[in-house]
Backbone bond lengths (Angstrom), bond angles and torsions (degrees), N, CA, C in turn:
res aa  C-N    CA-C-N  psi(-1)  N-CA   C-N-CA  omega(-1)  CA-C   N-CA-C  phi
1 X - - - 1.444 - - 1.526 108.22 -
2 X 1.315 116.62 140.60 1.458 121.35 179.78 1.518 110.04 -108.76
3 X 1.323 114.84 151.00 1.460 120.51 178.37 1.515 109.26 -145.06
4 X 1.318 114.88 152.35 1.459 121.50 173.73 1.521 106.97 -122.25
5 X 1.339 115.53 124.26 1.462 122.18 -179.70 1.522 108.09 -109.57
6 X 1.325 116.37 128.71 1.455 122.23 177.35 1.526 108.39 -116.17
7 X 1.328 115.89 125.97 1.466 122.16 -179.91 1.524 107.87 -118.17
8 X 1.328 116.32 126.97 1.464 121.20 178.78 1.524 110.04 -134.44
9 X 1.314 114.78 158.58 1.460 119.13 175.65 1.524 109.35 -68.28
10 X 1.322 115.77 144.21 1.457 120.07 177.48 1.517 109.91 -67.01
11 X 1.326 115.65 153.77 1.459 121.40 176.71 1.528 108.68 -58.01
12 X 1.314 116.04 134.45 1.454 121.07 178.93 1.514 113.78 95.26
13 X 1.328 117.77 -13.66 1.459 121.28 177.49 1.523 108.03 -85.25
14 X 1.326 116.99 128.73 1.454 122.52 179.97 1.524 110.29 -58.39
15 X 1.330 116.92 134.53 1.464 123.05 -178.44 1.530 109.04 -122.90
16 X 1.345 117.96 81.93 1.461 119.89 -177.33 1.531 113.16 -63.92
17 X 1.319 117.95 -33.70 1.464 119.81 178.27 1.526 110.30 -67.46
18 X 1.315 117.25 -40.93 1.455 121.04 175.84 1.524 111.80 -60.49
19 X 1.342 116.70 -41.70 1.463 121.19 177.80 1.524 110.88 -63.72
20 X 1.348 116.90 -40.12 1.466 120.63 178.62 1.530 110.64 -64.26
21 X 1.317 116.86 -41.30 1.471 121.05 177.49 1.519 110.14 -63.66
22 X 1.323 115.99 -43.43 1.467 121.06 178.26 1.526 110.65 -58.02
23 X 1.333 116.86 -45.74 1.466 121.07 178.47 1.519 112.37 -64.24
24 X 1.331 116.47 -41.00 1.465 120.60 179.72 1.526 110.96 -64.47
25 X 1.326 116.69 -39.40 1.470 119.59 177.95 1.526 110.69 -61.59
26 X 1.328 116.07 -42.19 1.457 119.95 176.53 1.512 112.00 -61.80
27 X 1.336 116.42 -41.37 1.470 121.01 178.31 1.524 112.12 -64.47
28 X 1.319 116.48 -28.93 1.463 121.32 179.31 1.523 112.79 -84.80
29 X 1.331 116.40 0.64 1.449 120.41 177.27 1.521 114.65 87.67
30 X 1.319 116.80 11.62 1.466 120.14 177.80 1.531 107.54 -81.64
31 X 1.320 116.05 115.97 1.460 120.98 -176.87 1.524 110.82 -99.88
32 X 1.325 116.01 158.52 1.454 121.15 172.53 1.518 114.98 87.63
33 X 1.329 118.34 12.30 1.466 120.76 178.30 1.527 107.74 -97.46
34 X 1.334 116.37 114.29 1.465 120.19 -179.09 1.521 111.91 -80.80
35 X 1.329 117.00 -40.42 1.467 119.74 178.42 1.529 109.35 -162.16
36 X 1.325 115.03 159.81 1.465 122.22 178.69 1.518 107.94 -131.97
37 X 1.328 116.29 134.07 1.464 122.74 171.88 1.524 106.02 -121.71
38 X 1.296 117.89 130.96 1.453 121.06 -179.45 1.515 110.55 -101.45
39 X 1.324 115.88 162.13 1.457 120.54 179.79 1.513 110.96 -156.80
40 X 1.322 115.32 -164.29 1.469 121.92 -179.60 1.524 108.61 -127.24
41 X 1.328 115.24 146.71 1.457 121.84 179.17 1.521 108.60 -127.91
42 X 1.337 116.43 131.14 1.467 122.43 179.28 1.518 109.06 -125.09
43 X 1.320 117.42 126.77 1.458 122.47 170.51 1.517 106.88 -100.26
44 X 1.325 116.27 122.73 1.462 122.21 -172.70 1.526 109.41 -124.23
45 X 1.315 116.33 135.72 1.465 121.05 171.95 1.525 107.56 -108.14
46 X 1.320 115.83 125.00 1.461 121.85 -177.14 1.523 110.08 -107.31
47 X 1.314 116.05 143.69 1.466 121.75 -178.57 1.525 110.63 -90.62
48 X 1.332 115.98 56.32 1.460 120.75 177.45 1.525 109.12 -152.06
49 X 1.321 115.94 154.12 1.457 121.73 173.59 1.527 111.21 -110.65
50 X 1.334 115.87 2.61 1.462 121.97 -177.98 1.532 109.68 -92.83
51 X 1.336 118.59 112.80 1.469 120.90 -178.40 1.535 113.54 -57.62
52 X 1.323 117.86 -37.71 1.466 120.47 -179.61 1.523 110.84 -66.69
53 X 1.322 116.78 -41.40 1.465 121.11 177.86 1.529 110.42 -65.79
54 X 1.340 116.48 -41.80 1.460 120.81 178.62 1.526 110.51 -61.23
55 X 1.324 116.57 -43.89 1.463 120.25 179.90 1.526 111.47 -63.72
56 X 1.322 116.89 -42.44 1.469 120.56 178.97 1.530 111.01 -63.67
57 X 1.325 115.97 -41.57 1.464 120.23 179.06 1.521 110.93 -64.56
58 X 1.328 117.16 -44.87 1.456 120.81 179.82 1.520 111.93 -63.09
59 X 1.320 116.39 -42.84 1.466 119.54 179.21 1.526 110.40 -61.18
60 X 1.332 116.92 -43.81 1.469 120.71 179.05 1.530 110.87 -62.90
61 X 1.332 116.53 -42.74 1.465 120.56 179.05 1.522 111.17 -59.93
62 X 1.314 115.83 -45.16 1.461 120.47 -178.59 1.520 111.46 -66.58
63 X 1.314 116.23 -45.98 1.468 120.88 -177.40 1.535 112.27 -66.19
64 X 1.333 116.82 -34.41 1.461 120.77 -174.44 1.528 114.51 -92.63
65 X 1.347 117.68 -28.67 1.455 118.37 -171.83 1.527 115.03 -140.01
66 X 1.301 118.08 -50.01 1.458 120.03 -168.47 1.526 114.08 -71.40
67 X 1.323 117.59 -29.72 1.466 120.92 -177.87 1.522 110.71 -127.21
68 X 1.312 115.49 141.01 1.463 121.30 169.47 1.525 105.20 -90.37
69 X 1.320 116.39 96.16 1.465 120.94 -170.14 1.530 114.41 -66.40
70 X 1.319 117.48 -8.13 1.457 119.86 175.18 1.531 109.65 -71.27
71 X 1.336 116.60 -40.59 1.469 120.04 -176.09 1.527 113.69 -119.72
72 X 1.334 117.51 -6.93 1.454 120.43 -177.00 1.533 110.86 -123.07
73 X 1.317 114.72 150.45 1.464 120.48 171.09 1.521 107.37 -115.56
74 X 1.327 115.77 162.43 1.444 119.66 -178.83 1.522 110.02 -141.39
75 X 1.318 113.79 158.27 1.468 120.72 171.74 1.520 106.60 -146.50
76 X 1.311 114.81 157.07 1.472 118.68 178.25 1.513 109.74 -141.69
77 X 1.327 113.66 151.22 1.455 122.57 176.61 1.522 107.08 -123.94
78 X 1.317 116.34 128.85 1.461 121.95 -179.36 1.521 108.70 -105.61
79 X 1.324 115.99 135.62 1.470 120.44 176.68 1.523 109.92 -135.50
80 X 1.311 114.90 155.81 1.459 121.31 173.44 1.471 113.84 71.48
């Protein structure tokens, strides 16, 4: 089973990397960008065909390692 995990900073948490990207886009002449928030993307292959087991595994992975749940939120999509 495959999954995609997206981790982003929670609303209200300062995102200096996003601000730097926003500034760089402006310097490159890209117009119309109001703000940028950056995050992390993980493509994961799980050794199970059970959706409930896959969801439990993904939640544990996110809570324990992939996301700092104090300042980050996460979501995942399971396919196949």
